[in-house]
A tleap script that builds the chain and sets N, CA, C and O, in Angstrom:
source leaprc.protein.ff14SB
mol = sequence {
  NMET LEU ASN VAL LEU ARG ALA SER VAL LEU
  LEU ILE THR ALA THR ALA SER ALA ALA ALA
  PRO ALA ALA MET VAL GLY ARG MET GLY TYR
  GLN LEU SER LEU THR VAL PRO THR MET CYS
  SER ILE LYS HIE HIE PRO GLY MET VAL VAL
  GLN ALA GLY ASN GLU TYR ARG LEU GLY SER
  LEU GLN GLU TYR CYS ASN ALA ALA LYS GLY
  TYR ARG VAL ASN LEU SER TYR ALA PRO GLY
  SER MET ARG GLY ALA VAL VAL SER VAL GLY
  GLU ASP HIE VAL VAL LEU ASP GLY SER GLY
  ASN ALA THR ILE SER VAL ALA GLN GLY PRO
  GLY ILE ARG GLU ARG ASP LEU ARG ALA THR
  PRO GLY SER ALA GLY PHE ASP THR ASP ARG
  LEU ASP PHE ILE ILE GLU THR CLEU
}
set mol.1.N position { -7.807 14.980 2.518 }
set mol.1.CA position { -9.228 15.010 2.769 }
set mol.1.C position { -9.521 15.854 3.994 }
set mol.1.O position { -10.472 16.636 3.993 }
set mol.2.N position { -8.731 15.711 5.025 }
set mol.2.CA position { -8.955 16.450 6.256 }
set mol.2.C position { -8.818 17.947 6.022 }
set mol.2.O position { -9.641 18.713 6.524 }
set mol.3.N position { -7.809 18.394 5.279 }
set mol.3.CA position { -7.615 19.815 5.016 }
set mol.3.C position { -8.753 20.385 4.196 }
set mol.3.O position { -9.176 21.514 4.443 }
set mol.4.N position { -9.255 19.648 3.237 }
set mol.4.CA position { -10.359 20.122 2.409 }
set mol.4.C position { -11.612 20.277 3.249 }
set mol.4.O position { -12.321 21.275 3.124 }
set mol.5.N position { -11.896 19.299 4.108 }
set mol.5.CA position { -13.069 19.369 4.960 }
set mol.5.C position { -12.960 20.535 5.924 }
set mol.5.O position { -13.937 21.256 6.125 }
set mol.6.N position { -11.810 20.735 6.518 }
set mol.6.CA position { -11.616 21.829 7.455 }
set mol.6.C position { -11.795 23.169 6.742 }
set mol.6.O position { -12.406 24.080 7.300 }
set mol.7.N position { -11.278 23.306 5.531 }
set mol.7.CA position { -11.414 24.541 4.769 }
set mol.7.C position { -12.880 24.807 4.454 }
set mol.7.O position { -13.311 25.959 4.511 }
set mol.8.N position { -13.652 23.789 4.128 }
set mol.8.CA position { -15.067 23.964 3.819 }
set mol.8.C position { -15.840 24.430 5.038 }
set mol.8.O position { -16.701 25.302 4.924 }
set mol.9.N position { -15.552 23.866 6.204 }
set mol.9.CA position { -16.243 24.259 7.428 }
set mol.9.C position { -15.909 25.701 7.772 }
set mol.9.O position { -16.794 26.449 8.189 }
set mol.10.N position { -14.657 26.110 7.610 }
set mol.10.CA position { -14.279 27.489 7.904 }
set mol.10.C position { -14.948 28.459 6.947 }
set mol.10.O position { -15.308 29.562 7.356 }
set mol.11.N position { -15.124 28.087 5.698 }
set mol.11.CA position { -15.799 28.929 4.724 }
set mol.11.C position { -17.254 29.122 5.117 }
set mol.11.O position { -17.770 30.237 5.033 }
set mol.12.N position { -17.919 28.071 5.540 }
set mol.12.CA position { -19.310 28.170 5.990 }
set mol.12.C position { -19.398 29.055 7.224 }
set mol.12.O position { -20.311 29.874 7.334 }
set mol.13.N position { -18.471 28.903 8.144 }
set mol.13.CA position { -18.461 29.719 9.354 }
set mol.13.C position { -18.259 31.189 9.003 }
set mol.13.O position { -18.946 32.052 9.550 }
set mol.14.N position { -17.333 31.485 8.107 }
set mol.14.CA position { -17.071 32.871 7.723 }
set mol.14.C position { -18.281 33.469 7.025 }
set mol.14.O position { -18.601 34.637 7.249 }
set mol.15.N position { -18.956 32.704 6.191 }
set mol.15.CA position { -20.145 33.185 5.497 }
set mol.15.C position { -21.260 33.455 6.489 }
set mol.15.O position { -21.941 34.476 6.387 }
set mol.16.N position { -21.459 32.573 7.434 }
set mol.16.CA position { -22.501 32.766 8.437 }
set mol.16.C position { -22.175 33.973 9.318 }
set mol.16.O position { -23.083 34.698 9.722 }
set mol.17.N position { -20.905 34.197 9.618 }
set mol.17.CA position { -20.503 35.318 10.467 }
set mol.17.C position { -20.770 36.646 9.782 }
set mol.17.O position { -21.124 37.616 10.453 }
set mol.18.N position { -20.614 36.720 8.475 }
set mol.18.CA position { -20.824 37.976 7.756 }
set mol.18.C position { -22.285 38.388 7.811 }
set mol.18.O position { -22.589 39.581 7.802 }
set mol.19.N position { -23.184 37.437 7.866 }
set mol.19.CA position { -24.610 37.748 7.894 }
set mol.19.C position { -25.103 38.009 9.315 }
set mol.19.O position { -26.189 38.565 9.478 }
set mol.20.N position { -24.358 37.636 10.338 }
set mol.20.CA position { -24.782 37.781 11.727 }
set mol.20.C position { -24.518 39.206 12.205 }
set mol.20.O position { -23.628 39.875 11.679 }
set mol.21.N position { -25.269 39.674 13.183 }
set mol.21.CA position { -25.018 40.999 13.773 }
set mol.21.C position { -23.616 41.068 14.356 }
set mol.21.O position { -23.059 40.047 14.762 }
set mol.22.N position { -23.043 42.265 14.399 }
set mol.22.CA position { -21.663 42.468 14.855 }
set mol.22.C position { -21.441 41.948 16.266 }
set mol.22.O position { -20.345 41.471 16.558 }
set mol.23.N position { -22.409 42.013 17.140 }
set mol.23.CA position { -22.250 41.568 18.528 }
set mol.23.C position { -22.120 40.059 18.632 }
set mol.23.O position { -21.554 39.565 19.607 }
set mol.24.N position { -22.624 39.310 17.657 }
set mol.24.CA position { -22.594 37.849 17.716 }
set mol.24.C position { -21.393 37.251 17.004 }
set mol.24.O position { -21.115 36.064 17.173 }
set mol.25.N position { -20.678 38.031 16.219 }
set mol.25.CA position { -19.589 37.502 15.406 }
set mol.25.C position { -18.514 36.833 16.257 }
set mol.25.O position { -18.019 35.775 15.871 }
set mol.26.N position { -18.142 37.390 17.370 }
set mol.26.CA position { -17.091 36.848 18.215 }
set mol.26.C position { -17.473 35.564 18.918 }
set mol.26.O position { -16.588 34.829 19.356 }
set mol.27.N position { -18.743 35.267 19.043 }
set mol.27.CA position { -19.186 34.092 19.784 }
set mol.27.C position { -19.541 32.904 18.898 }
set mol.27.O position { -19.819 31.825 19.421 }
set mol.28.N position { -19.541 33.061 17.597 }
set mol.28.CA position { -19.910 31.958 16.705 }
set mol.28.C position { -18.664 31.258 16.204 }
set mol.28.O position { -17.608 31.880 16.086 }
set mol.29.N position { -18.769 30.028 15.920 }
set mol.29.CA position { -17.662 29.283 15.350 }
set mol.29.C position { -17.847 27.800 15.562 }
set mol.29.O position { -18.631 27.362 16.403 }
set mol.30.N position { -17.113 27.041 14.784 }
set mol.30.CA position { -17.162 25.589 14.867 }
set mol.30.C position { -15.739 25.067 14.890 }
set mol.30.O position { -14.845 25.616 14.246 }
set mol.31.N position { -15.552 24.019 15.628 }
set mol.31.CA position { -14.277 23.331 15.600 }
set mol.31.C position { -14.572 21.882 15.281 }
set mol.31.O position { -15.344 21.219 15.975 }
set mol.32.N position { -13.951 21.405 14.232 }
set mol.32.CA position { -14.186 20.051 13.774 }
set mol.32.C position { -12.870 19.291 13.809 }
set mol.32.O position { -11.852 19.777 13.315 }
set mol.33.N position { -12.892 18.105 14.390 }
set mol.33.CA position { -11.696 17.282 14.457 }
set mol.33.C position { -12.061 15.873 14.005 }
set mol.33.O position { -13.059 15.309 14.452 }
set mol.34.N position { -11.249 15.313 13.121 }
set mol.34.CA position { -11.480 13.964 12.621 }
set mol.34.C position { -10.253 13.102 12.872 }
set mol.34.O position { -9.119 13.574 12.795 }
set mol.35.N position { -10.489 11.860 13.165 }
set mol.35.CA position { -9.410 10.889 13.266 }
set mol.35.C position { -9.691 9.805 12.238 }
set mol.35.O position { -10.709 9.116 12.305 }
set mol.36.N position { -8.779 9.665 11.291 }
set mol.36.CA position { -8.921 8.649 10.251 }
set mol.36.C position { -7.986 7.497 10.607 }
set mol.36.O position { -6.773 7.690 10.690 }
set mol.37.N position { -8.531 6.310 10.816 }
set mol.37.CA position { -7.669 5.174 11.170 }
set mol.37.C position { -6.779 4.778 9.990 }
set mol.37.O position { -7.188 4.873 8.832 }
set mol.38.N position { -5.577 4.341 10.293 }
set mol.38.CA position { -4.670 3.843 9.257 }
set mol.38.C position { -5.110 2.436 8.877 }
set mol.38.O position { -5.257 1.558 9.728 }
set mol.39.N position { -5.314 2.246 7.586 }
set mol.39.CA position { -5.749 0.943 7.094 }
set mol.39.C position { -4.892 0.549 5.906 }
set mol.39.O position { -4.671 1.347 4.995 }
set mol.40.N position { -4.413 -0.676 5.921 }
set mol.40.CA position { -3.634 -1.206 4.808 }
set mol.40.C position { -4.116 -2.624 4.505 }
set mol.40.O position { -4.429 -3.394 5.413 }
set mol.41.N position { -4.169 -2.950 3.231 }
set mol.41.CA position { -4.536 -4.318 2.859 }
set mol.41.C position { -3.819 -4.698 1.572 }
set mol.41.O position { -3.485 -3.845 0.749 }
set mol.42.N position { -3.595 -5.978 1.421 }
set mol.42.CA position { -2.984 -6.502 0.207 }
set mol.42.C position { -3.713 -7.791 -0.150 }
set mol.42.O position { -3.951 -8.642 0.707 }
set mol.43.N position { -4.063 -7.925 -1.431 }
set mol.43.CA position { -4.794 -9.104 -1.906 }
set mol.43.C position { -4.082 -9.665 -3.126 }
set mol.43.O position { -3.627 -8.921 -3.995 }
set mol.44.N position { -3.993 -10.981 -3.175 }
set mol.44.CA position { -3.413 -11.665 -4.323 }
set mol.44.C position { -4.548 -12.176 -5.201 }
set mol.44.O position { -5.450 -12.873 -4.736 }
set mol.45.N position { -4.484 -11.816 -6.473 }
set mol.45.CA position { -5.431 -12.324 -7.462 }
set mol.45.C position { -4.652 -13.330 -8.316 }
set mol.45.O position { -3.923 -12.934 -9.225 }
set mol.46.N position { -4.805 -14.651 -8.023 }
set mol.46.CA position { -3.980 -15.664 -8.676 }
set mol.46.C position { -4.292 -15.833 -10.164 }
set mol.46.O position { -5.380 -15.509 -10.640 }
set mol.47.N position { -3.326 -16.334 -10.851 }
set mol.47.CA position { -3.455 -16.645 -12.264 }
set mol.47.C position { -2.085 -16.978 -12.819 }
set mol.47.O position { -1.318 -16.071 -13.143 }
set mol.48.N position { -1.760 -18.250 -12.937 }
set mol.48.CA position { -0.413 -18.650 -13.376 }
set mol.48.C position { -0.353 -18.772 -14.884 }
set mol.48.O position { -1.163 -19.465 -15.498 }
set mol.49.N position { 0.634 -18.078 -15.485 }
set mol.49.CA position { 0.867 -18.116 -16.925 }
set mol.49.C position { 2.377 -18.164 -17.140 }
set mol.49.O position { 3.117 -17.381 -16.544 }
set mol.50.N position { 2.839 -19.091 -17.998 }
set mol.50.CA position { 4.258 -19.149 -18.337 }
set mol.50.C position { 4.519 -18.060 -19.361 }
set mol.50.O position { 3.834 -17.968 -20.380 }
set mol.51.N position { 5.539 -17.219 -19.073 }
set mol.51.CA position { 5.881 -16.137 -19.990 }
set mol.51.C position { 7.161 -16.491 -20.720 }
set mol.51.O position { 7.634 -17.624 -20.640 }
set mol.52.N position { 7.715 -15.535 -21.422 }
set mol.52.CA position { 8.945 -15.759 -22.187 }
set mol.52.C position { 10.065 -16.249 -21.278 }
set mol.52.O position { 10.209 -15.798 -20.141 }
set mol.53.N position { 10.848 -17.175 -21.799 }
set mol.53.CA position { 11.976 -17.699 -21.028 }
set mol.53.C position { 11.491 -18.563 -19.886 }
set mol.53.O position { 10.639 -19.433 -20.065 }
set mol.54.N position { 12.038 -18.316 -18.720 }
set mol.54.CA position { 11.749 -19.118 -17.541 }
set mol.54.C position { 10.900 -18.345 -16.536 }
set mol.54.O position { 10.846 -18.722 -15.365 }
set mol.55.N position { 10.234 -17.274 -16.967 }
set mol.55.CA position { 9.466 -16.417 -16.057 }
set mol.55.C position { 8.002 -16.857 -16.009 }
set mol.55.O position { 7.426 -17.260 -17.019 }
set mol.56.N position { 7.420 -16.770 -14.823 }
set mol.56.CA position { 6.027 -17.135 -14.617 }
set mol.56.C position { 5.271 -15.909 -14.112 }
set mol.56.O position { 5.739 -15.211 -13.212 }
set mol.57.N position { 4.109 -15.651 -14.688 }
set mol.57.CA position { 3.217 -14.620 -14.160 }
set mol.57.C position { 2.319 -15.331 -13.158 }
set mol.57.O position { 1.633 -16.294 -13.501 }
set mol.58.N position { 2.328 -14.848 -11.912 }
set mol.58.CA position { 1.587 -15.508 -10.835 }
set mol.58.C position { 0.315 -14.764 -10.460 }
set mol.58.O position { -0.236 -14.992 -9.383 }
set mol.59.N position { -0.164 -13.875 -11.332 }
set mol.59.CA position { -1.362 -13.102 -11.055 }
set mol.59.C position { -0.996 -11.660 -10.773 }
set mol.59.O position { -0.082 -11.107 -11.383 }
set mol.60.N position { -1.722 -11.053 -9.836 }
set mol.60.CA position { -1.441 -9.665 -9.492 }
set mol.60.C position { -1.659 -9.437 -8.000 }
set mol.60.O position { -2.356 -10.199 -7.330 }
set mol.61.N position { -1.047 -8.376 -7.505 }
set mol.61.CA position { -1.232 -7.950 -6.118 }
set mol.61.C position { -1.965 -6.621 -6.129 }
set mol.61.O position { -1.591 -5.703 -6.859 }
set mol.62.N position { -2.998 -6.523 -5.326 }
set mol.62.CA position { -3.740 -5.277 -5.171 }
set mol.62.C position { -3.397 -4.715 -3.793 }
set mol.62.O position { -3.656 -5.348 -2.769 }
set mol.63.N position { -2.809 -3.515 -3.783 }
set mol.63.CA position { -2.359 -2.876 -2.547 }
set mol.63.C position { -3.226 -1.657 -2.236 }
set mol.63.O position { -3.605 -0.901 -3.131 }
set mol.64.N position { -3.525 -1.485 -0.972 }
set mol.64.CA position { -4.195 -0.274 -0.502 }
set mol.64.C position { -3.587 0.082 0.845 }
set mol.64.O position { -3.505 -0.771 1.729 }
set mol.65.N position { -3.163 1.315 1.012 }
set mol.65.CA position { -2.661 1.753 2.310 }
set mol.65.C position { -2.791 3.272 2.382 }
set mol.65.O position { -2.345 3.980 1.479 }
set mol.66.N position { -3.401 3.770 3.455 }
set mol.66.CA position { -3.574 5.215 3.616 }
set mol.66.C position { -2.594 5.811 4.634 }
set mol.66.O position { -2.822 6.914 5.129 }
set mol.67.N position { -1.523 5.106 4.947 }
set mol.67.CA position { -0.527 5.602 5.904 }
set mol.67.C position { 0.195 6.812 5.312 }
set mol.67.O position { 0.733 6.740 4.207 }
set mol.68.N position { 0.204 7.902 6.037 }
set mol.68.CA position { 0.790 9.152 5.544 }
set mol.68.C position { 2.274 9.008 5.206 }
set mol.68.O position { 2.746 9.618 4.247 }
set mol.69.N position { 3.011 8.217 5.972 }
set mol.69.CA position { 4.452 8.065 5.740 }
set mol.69.C position { 4.773 6.953 4.750 }
set mol.69.O position { 5.940 6.746 4.418 }
set mol.70.N position { 3.772 6.239 4.277 }
set mol.70.CA position { 3.990 5.196 3.293 }
set mol.70.C position { 3.907 3.801 3.883 }
set mol.70.O position { 3.502 3.604 5.028 }
set mol.71.N position { 4.301 2.845 3.065 }
set mol.71.CA position { 4.193 1.444 3.462 }
set mol.71.C position { 5.237 0.607 2.741 }
set mol.71.O position { 5.876 1.049 1.786 }
set mol.72.N position { 5.386 -0.616 3.230 }
set mol.72.CA position { 6.353 -1.573 2.692 }
set mol.72.C position { 5.608 -2.871 2.379 }
set mol.72.O position { 4.731 -3.293 3.133 }
set mol.73.N position { 5.972 -3.498 1.254 }
set mol.73.CA position { 5.428 -4.813 0.905 }
set mol.73.C position { 6.540 -5.831 1.115 }
set mol.73.O position { 7.598 -5.752 0.491 }
set mol.74.N position { 6.286 -6.787 1.998 }
set mol.74.CA position { 7.257 -7.832 2.326 }
set mol.74.C position { 6.768 -9.177 1.815 }
set mol.74.O position { 5.569 -9.405 1.654 }
set mol.75.N position { 7.717 -10.054 1.566 }
set mol.75.CA position { 7.428 -11.416 1.143 }
set mol.75.C position { 7.969 -12.367 2.200 }
set mol.75.O position { 9.113 -12.244 2.639 }
set mol.76.N position { 7.132 -13.316 2.601 }
set mol.76.CA position { 7.536 -14.360 3.537 }
set mol.76.C position { 7.394 -15.698 2.803 }
set mol.76.O position { 6.387 -15.954 2.143 }
set mol.77.N position { 8.412 -16.536 2.930 }
set mol.77.CA position { 8.402 -17.841 2.272 }
set mol.77.C position { 9.163 -18.822 3.159 }
set mol.77.O position { 9.761 -18.417 4.156 }
set mol.78.N position { 9.149 -20.087 2.814 }
set mol.78.CA position { 9.799 -21.110 3.635 }
set mol.78.C position { 11.312 -20.879 3.666 }
set mol.78.O position { 11.954 -20.844 2.616 }
set mol.79.N position { 11.892 -20.721 4.877 }
set mol.79.CA position { 13.347 -20.527 4.977 }
set mol.79.C position { 14.100 -21.691 4.330 }
set mol.79.O position { 13.709 -22.851 4.456 }
set mol.80.N position { 15.188 -21.352 3.636 }
set mol.80.CA position { 15.991 -22.365 2.963 }
set mol.80.C position { 15.532 -22.661 1.544 }
set mol.80.O position { 16.212 -23.374 0.806 }
set mol.81.N position { 14.391 -22.121 1.162 }
set mol.81.CA position { 13.878 -22.367 -0.185 }
set mol.81.C position { 14.013 -21.115 -1.051 }
set mol.81.O position { 14.377 -20.050 -0.554 }
set mol.82.N position { 13.727 -21.243 -2.315 }
set mol.82.CA position { 13.653 -20.131 -3.272 }
set mol.82.C position { 14.973 -19.371 -3.454 }
set mol.82.O position { 14.977 -18.262 -3.990 }
set mol.83.N position { 16.073 -19.949 -3.020 }
set mol.83.CA position { 17.381 -19.278 -3.145 }
set mol.83.C position { 17.683 -18.992 -4.612 }
set mol.83.O position { 17.674 -19.900 -5.443 }
set mol.84.N position { 17.953 -17.721 -4.928 }
set mol.84.CA position { 18.267 -17.298 -6.291 }
set mol.84.C position { 17.064 -16.967 -7.156 }
set mol.84.O position { 17.227 -16.473 -8.271 }
set mol.85.N position { 15.864 -17.226 -6.667 }
set mol.85.CA position { 14.659 -16.882 -7.432 }
set mol.85.C position { 14.500 -15.365 -7.464 }
set mol.85.O position { 14.874 -14.675 -6.516 }
set mol.86.N position { 13.949 -14.855 -8.546 }
set mol.86.CA position { 13.676 -13.422 -8.674 }
set mol.86.C position { 12.166 -13.233 -8.627 }
set mol.86.O position { 11.433 -13.815 -9.427 }
set mol.87.N position { 11.708 -12.422 -7.692 }
set mol.87.CA position { 10.288 -12.098 -7.579 }
set mol.87.C position { 10.124 -10.639 -7.957 }
set mol.87.O position { 10.845 -9.770 -7.467 }
set mol.88.N position { 9.158 -10.380 -8.841 }
set mol.88.CA position { 8.902 -9.026 -9.323 }
set mol.88.C position { 7.448 -8.660 -9.060 }
set mol.88.O position { 6.531 -9.427 -9.351 }
set mol.89.N position { 7.263 -7.468 -8.503 }
set mol.89.CA position { 5.935 -6.899 -8.328 }
set mol.89.C position { 5.964 -5.579 -9.080 }
set mol.89.O position { 6.604 -4.622 -8.644 }
set mol.90.N position { 5.269 -5.530 -10.212 }
set mol.90.CA position { 5.366 -4.355 -11.068 }
set mol.90.C position { 6.799 -4.194 -11.534 }
set mol.90.O position { 7.384 -5.128 -12.082 }
set mol.91.N position { 7.368 -3.020 -11.321 }
set mol.91.CA position { 8.758 -2.744 -11.717 }
set mol.91.C position { 9.766 -3.020 -10.601 }
set mol.91.O position { 10.968 -2.850 -10.806 }
set mol.92.N position { 9.301 -3.440 -9.432 }
set mol.92.CA position { 10.192 -3.741 -8.303 }
set mol.92.C position { 10.597 -5.210 -8.343 }
set mol.92.O position { 9.744 -6.087 -8.480 }
set mol.93.N position { 11.910 -5.483 -8.223 }
set mol.93.CA position { 12.453 -6.840 -8.301 }
set mol.93.C position { 13.321 -7.119 -7.083 }
set mol.93.O position { 13.977 -6.220 -6.556 }
set mol.94.N position { 13.319 -8.366 -6.643 }
set mol.94.CA position { 14.215 -8.777 -5.569 }
set mol.94.C position { 14.682 -10.208 -5.844 }
set mol.94.O position { 13.899 -11.062 -6.260 }
set mol.95.N position { 15.974 -10.448 -5.603 }
set mol.95.CA position { 16.535 -11.797 -5.706 }
set mol.95.C position { 16.496 -12.392 -4.301 }
set mol.95.O position { 17.069 -11.832 -3.368 }
set mol.96.N position { 15.829 -13.508 -4.159 }
set mol.96.CA position { 15.663 -14.125 -2.839 }
set mol.96.C position { 16.943 -14.850 -2.424 }
set mol.96.O position { 17.616 -15.481 -3.239 }
set mol.97.N position { 17.258 -14.740 -1.129 }
set mol.97.CA position { 18.496 -15.325 -0.612 }
set mol.97.C position { 18.264 -16.583 0.229 }
set mol.97.O position { 19.210 -17.142 0.786 }
set mol.98.N position { 17.019 -17.023 0.320 }
set mol.98.CA position { 16.713 -18.222 1.099 }
set mol.98.C position { 16.458 -17.954 2.573 }
set mol.98.O position { 16.236 -18.897 3.333 }
set mol.99.N position { 16.483 -16.699 2.997 }
set mol.99.CA position { 16.293 -16.369 4.412 }
set mol.99.C position { 14.857 -16.563 4.889 }
set mol.99.O position { 14.618 -16.743 6.083 }
set mol.100.N position { 13.909 -16.529 3.969 }
set mol.100.CA position { 12.503 -16.666 4.347 }
set mol.100.C position { 11.763 -15.348 4.368 }
set mol.100.O position { 10.538 -15.331 4.495 }
set mol.101.N position { 12.492 -14.221 4.245 }
set mol.101.CA position { 11.864 -12.893 4.250 }
set mol.101.C position { 12.578 -11.978 3.276 }
set mol.101.O position { 13.797 -12.045 3.119 }
set mol.102.N position { 11.799 -11.114 2.618 }
set mol.102.CA position { 12.382 -10.125 1.706 }
set mol.102.C position { 11.427 -8.943 1.593 }
set mol.102.O position { 10.209 -9.115 1.633 }
set mol.103.N position { 11.980 -7.756 1.454 }
set mol.103.CA position { 11.179 -6.574 1.173 }
set mol.103.C position { 11.111 -6.428 -0.340 }
set mol.103.O position { 12.139 -6.343 -1.012 }
set mol.104.N position { 9.904 -6.401 -0.865 }
set mol.104.CA position { 9.699 -6.319 -2.314 }
set mol.104.C position { 9.678 -4.863 -2.773 }
set mol.104.O position { 10.318 -4.520 -3.767 }
set mol.105.N position { 8.950 -4.009 -2.062 }
set mol.105.CA position { 8.864 -2.608 -2.470 }
set mol.105.C position { 8.540 -1.720 -1.283 }
set mol.105.O position { 8.038 -2.172 -0.254 }
set mol.106.N position { 8.847 -0.431 -1.461 }
set mol.106.CA position { 8.568 0.578 -0.443 }
set mol.106.C position { 7.895 1.758 -1.130 }
set mol.106.O position { 8.404 2.266 -2.129 }
set mol.107.N position { 6.757 2.198 -0.605 }
set mol.107.CA position { 6.055 3.378 -1.116 }
set mol.107.C position { 6.227 4.495 -0.093 }
set mol.107.O position { 6.071 4.265 1.106 }
set mol.108.N position { 6.545 5.691 -0.550 }
set mol.108.CA position { 6.827 6.819 0.342 }
set mol.108.C position { 5.586 7.592 0.771 }
set mol.108.O position { 5.713 8.615 1.444 }
set mol.109.N position { 4.411 7.144 0.411 }
set mol.109.CA position { 3.168 7.800 0.805 }
set mol.109.C position { 2.012 6.830 0.633 }
set mol.109.O position { 2.225 5.669 0.285 }
set mol.110.N position { 0.799 7.291 0.871 }
set mol.110.CA position { -0.361 6.416 0.703 }
set mol.110.C position { -0.511 5.998 -0.753 }
set mol.110.O position { -0.042 6.688 -1.659 }
set mol.111.N position { -1.163 4.874 -0.969 }
set mol.111.CA position { -1.326 4.430 -2.340 }
set mol.111.C position { -2.379 3.358 -2.517 }
set mol.111.O position { -2.714 2.608 -1.600 }
set mol.112.N position { -2.885 3.318 -3.735 }
set mol.112.CA position { -3.780 2.258 -4.194 }
set mol.112.C position { -3.235 1.830 -5.542 }
set mol.112.O position { -3.155 2.639 -6.467 }
set mol.113.N position { -2.866 0.586 -5.658 }
set mol.113.CA position { -2.350 0.125 -6.940 }
set mol.113.C position { -2.490 -1.375 -7.080 }
set mol.113.O position { -2.529 -2.116 -6.098 }
set mol.114.N position { -2.563 -1.802 -8.339 }
set mol.114.CA position { -2.578 -3.222 -8.663 }
set mol.114.C position { -1.422 -3.468 -9.615 }
set mol.114.O position { -1.290 -2.797 -10.639 }
set mol.115.N position { -0.576 -4.448 -9.262 }
set mol.115.CA position { 0.626 -4.702 -10.053 }
set mol.115.C position { 0.761 -6.186 -10.344 }
set mol.115.O position { 0.345 -7.034 -9.555 }
set mol.116.N position { 1.361 -6.483 -11.510 }
set mol.116.CA position { 1.622 -7.876 -11.885 }
set mol.116.C position { 2.631 -8.501 -10.931 }
set mol.116.O position { 3.572 -7.846 -10.485 }
set mol.117.N position { 2.420 -9.771 -10.629 }
set mol.117.CA position { 3.326 -10.553 -9.801 }
set mol.117.C position { 3.969 -11.598 -10.705 }
set mol.117.O position { 3.284 -12.422 -11.310 }
set mol.118.N position { 5.307 -11.550 -10.787 }
set mol.118.CA position { 6.052 -12.482 -11.634 }
set mol.118.C position { 7.186 -13.114 -10.827 }
set mol.118.O position { 7.656 -12.545 -9.842 }
set mol.119.N position { 7.611 -14.283 -11.256 }
set mol.119.CA position { 8.723 -14.955 -10.584 }
set mol.119.C position { 9.521 -15.761 -11.599 }
set mol.119.O position { 8.971 -16.359 -12.524 }
set mol.120.N position { 10.832 -15.758 -11.398 }
set mol.120.CA position { 11.750 -16.589 -12.162 }
set mol.120.C position { 12.431 -17.510 -11.157 }
set mol.120.O position { 13.069 -17.025 -10.222 }
set mol.121.N position { 12.313 -18.820 -11.323 }
set mol.121.CA position { 12.880 -19.739 -10.322 }
set mol.121.C position { 14.399 -19.692 -10.289 }
set mol.121.O position { 15.052 -19.376 -11.283 }
set mol.122.N position { 14.946 -20.015 -9.120 }
set mol.122.CA position { 16.389 -20.143 -8.956 }
set mol.122.C position { 16.841 -21.518 -9.432 }
set mol.122.O position { 16.084 -22.222 -10.101 }
set mol.123.N position { 18.060 -21.903 -9.094 }
set mol.123.CA position { 18.619 -23.189 -9.558 }
set mol.123.C position { 17.847 -24.396 -9.010 }
set mol.123.O position { 17.834 -25.454 -9.638 }
set mol.124.N position { 17.204 -24.246 -7.847 }
set mol.124.CA position { 16.431 -25.347 -7.266 }
set mol.124.C position { 14.979 -25.331 -7.741 }
set mol.124.O position { 14.175 -26.155 -7.306 }
set mol.125.N position { 14.643 -24.404 -8.625 }
set mol.125.CA position { 13.258 -24.297 -9.078 }
set mol.125.C position { 12.398 -23.644 -8.002 }
set mol.125.O position { 12.906 -22.962 -7.113 }
set mol.126.N position { 11.112 -23.860 -8.096 }
set mol.126.CA position { 10.197 -23.375 -7.054 }
set mol.126.C position { 10.094 -24.489 -6.021 }
set mol.126.O position { 9.298 -25.414 -6.182 }
set mol.127.N position { 10.886 -24.407 -4.969 }
set mol.127.CA position { 10.930 -25.479 -3.987 }
set mol.127.C position { 10.108 -25.173 -2.740 }
set mol.127.O position { 10.401 -25.687 -1.660 }
set mol.128.N position { 9.103 -24.356 -2.881 }
set mol.128.CA position { 8.117 -24.129 -1.822 }
set mol.128.C position { 6.789 -23.827 -2.486 }
set mol.128.O position { 6.748 -23.364 -3.626 }
set mol.129.N position { 5.717 -24.085 -1.783 }
set mol.129.CA position { 4.392 -23.758 -2.320 }
set mol.129.C position { 3.777 -22.591 -1.557 }
set mol.129.O position { 2.581 -22.324 -1.682 }
set mol.130.N position { 4.598 -21.890 -0.761 }
set mol.130.CA position { 4.073 -20.816 0.084 }
set mol.130.C position { 4.824 -19.521 -0.162 }
set mol.130.O position { 6.020 -19.424 0.111 }
set mol.131.N position { 4.120 -18.531 -0.678 }
set mol.131.CA position { 4.617 -17.163 -0.786 }
set mol.131.C position { 3.546 -16.279 -0.154 }
set mol.131.O position { 2.433 -16.182 -0.671 }
set mol.132.N position { 3.875 -15.645 0.946 }
set mol.132.CA position { 2.925 -14.780 1.647 }
set mol.132.C position { 3.385 -13.338 1.532 }
set mol.132.O position { 4.537 -13.022 1.828 }
set mol.133.N position { 2.482 -12.460 1.101 }
set mol.133.CA position { 2.784 -11.038 0.985 }
set mol.133.C position { 2.161 -10.295 2.145 }
set mol.133.O position { 0.993 -10.496 2.477 }
set mol.134.N position { 2.955 -9.431 2.757 }
set mol.134.CA position { 2.526 -8.692 3.943 }
set mol.134.C position { 2.742 -7.205 3.667 }
set mol.134.O position { 3.769 -6.809 3.117 }
set mol.135.N position { 1.770 -6.392 4.052 }
set mol.135.CA position { 1.901 -4.958 3.893 }
set mol.135.C position { 1.996 -4.348 5.292 }
set mol.135.O position { 1.231 -4.711 6.185 }
set mol.136.N position { 2.942 -3.416 5.481 }
set mol.136.CA position { 3.104 -2.782 6.791 }
set mol.136.C position { 3.412 -1.298 6.623 }
set mol.136.O position { 4.051 -0.888 5.653 }
set mol.137.N position { 2.958 -0.517 7.564 }
set mol.137.CA position { 3.161 0.931 7.503 }
set mol.137.C position { 4.593 1.283 7.885 }
set mol.137.O position { 5.257 0.540 8.607 }
set mol.138.N position { 5.052 2.414 7.397 }
set mol.138.CA position { 6.384 2.907 7.740 }
set mol.138.C position { 6.296 3.815 8.947 }
set mol.138.O position { 7.313 4.339 9.402 }
savepdb mol mol.pdb
quit
């Protein structure tokens, strides 16, 4: 967006310069600078549905992040729980080890996407009622 805006301003400046007298051409010009704040958000849209086998659809995650270098989606849950459970966000899957934290996916650039959230319980079942998703810039 910044490059497109800068190109448009330079085009207007060049057009205005061509119509101006030769003595004024060197003194006209514009310099435009923009700062776009980095913003990231993640929202869970709940909806539990039992799917084939032992898998549960837990709704969807809506991700937005404009960080140029990308972002990471992390999962936080109660330590000691969910050992062996598989959590899937879209095509990204992770087997939880009970540590309380896991990285679900990494995007290498800015993105807007909504993906299905699914989970398959481990041997202890779903032994926590807390799954928190966090989005952070790279």
